[in-house]
Residue, then its C-alpha position, 0 to 999 in steps of 0.5 A: x344084364x344080357x343087354x349090358x353085356x351086348x353093349x359092352x361087347x359092341x363098345x369093345x368092337x368099335x374101339x378095336x376097329x378104330x384102333x386097328x384103322x389108326x394103327x394101320x394108317x400110322x404103319x403105312x405112313x411110316x413105311x411109305x414116308x420117303x417113297x411118297x415124296x420121291x413119287x410126288x417129286x418124280x411124277x408130280x402125283x398126289x396119289x401115293x400120299x392120298x392112298x397112304x392116308x386112306x382110312x375106313x373111318x369115313x364109312x363109320x356112322x353115328x350108329x357105331x360111334x354112339x357106343x363110345x363114351x363122350x371122351x373117347x368120341x372126342x379123342x377119336x374125332x381129334x385124331x381124324x381131324x388131324x388126319x383130315x388136315x393132312x389129307x386136305x393139304x395133300x389134295x390141294x397143295x401147290x407146294x414144291x416137294x421139299x416144302x411139302x415134305x417139311x409140311x408133312x413133318x409138322x402135320x405128321x408130328x401132330x398126327x402122332x401125338x393124336x394117335x398116342x392119345x387115341x391109343x392111351x384112351x381106347x387101348x391098342x388094337x387086338x392082335x391077330x394071335x390074341x396077344x395083348x401088347x402093353x407099354x410099361x415102365x419098370x418102377x422097381x426091380x427086385x433081384x432074386x438070388x438064383x438057387 
């Protein structure tokens, strides 16, 4: 029983670390989106884009990822494959800034969809204050009369 509890805890931790990494990446992309292309255009440097796309996933090993169920592994792999496509493009592109920005928009949409699947599958990352954030939709509302 103790082994099972430890395995469950390890799985939760791996899920949370991946969810944290993915959420941080998506926040950075949104926050730096405009500035990345201004710097690319002005400095002709890919570094702002590549630094924004940096993740901790590259240091994860099969030792950690083996704790996830097979479907979760596939969803995580798909998210990071979309990210890798974006990284590859920005590492080697010779496109002009306006074309790079258009390509970014297409690749970013794919990454956002992969991120939605990742969050739906793994769950959102744990909040530092312990609050769980849940997306919900009101299906029915019952109005109660105030006393």
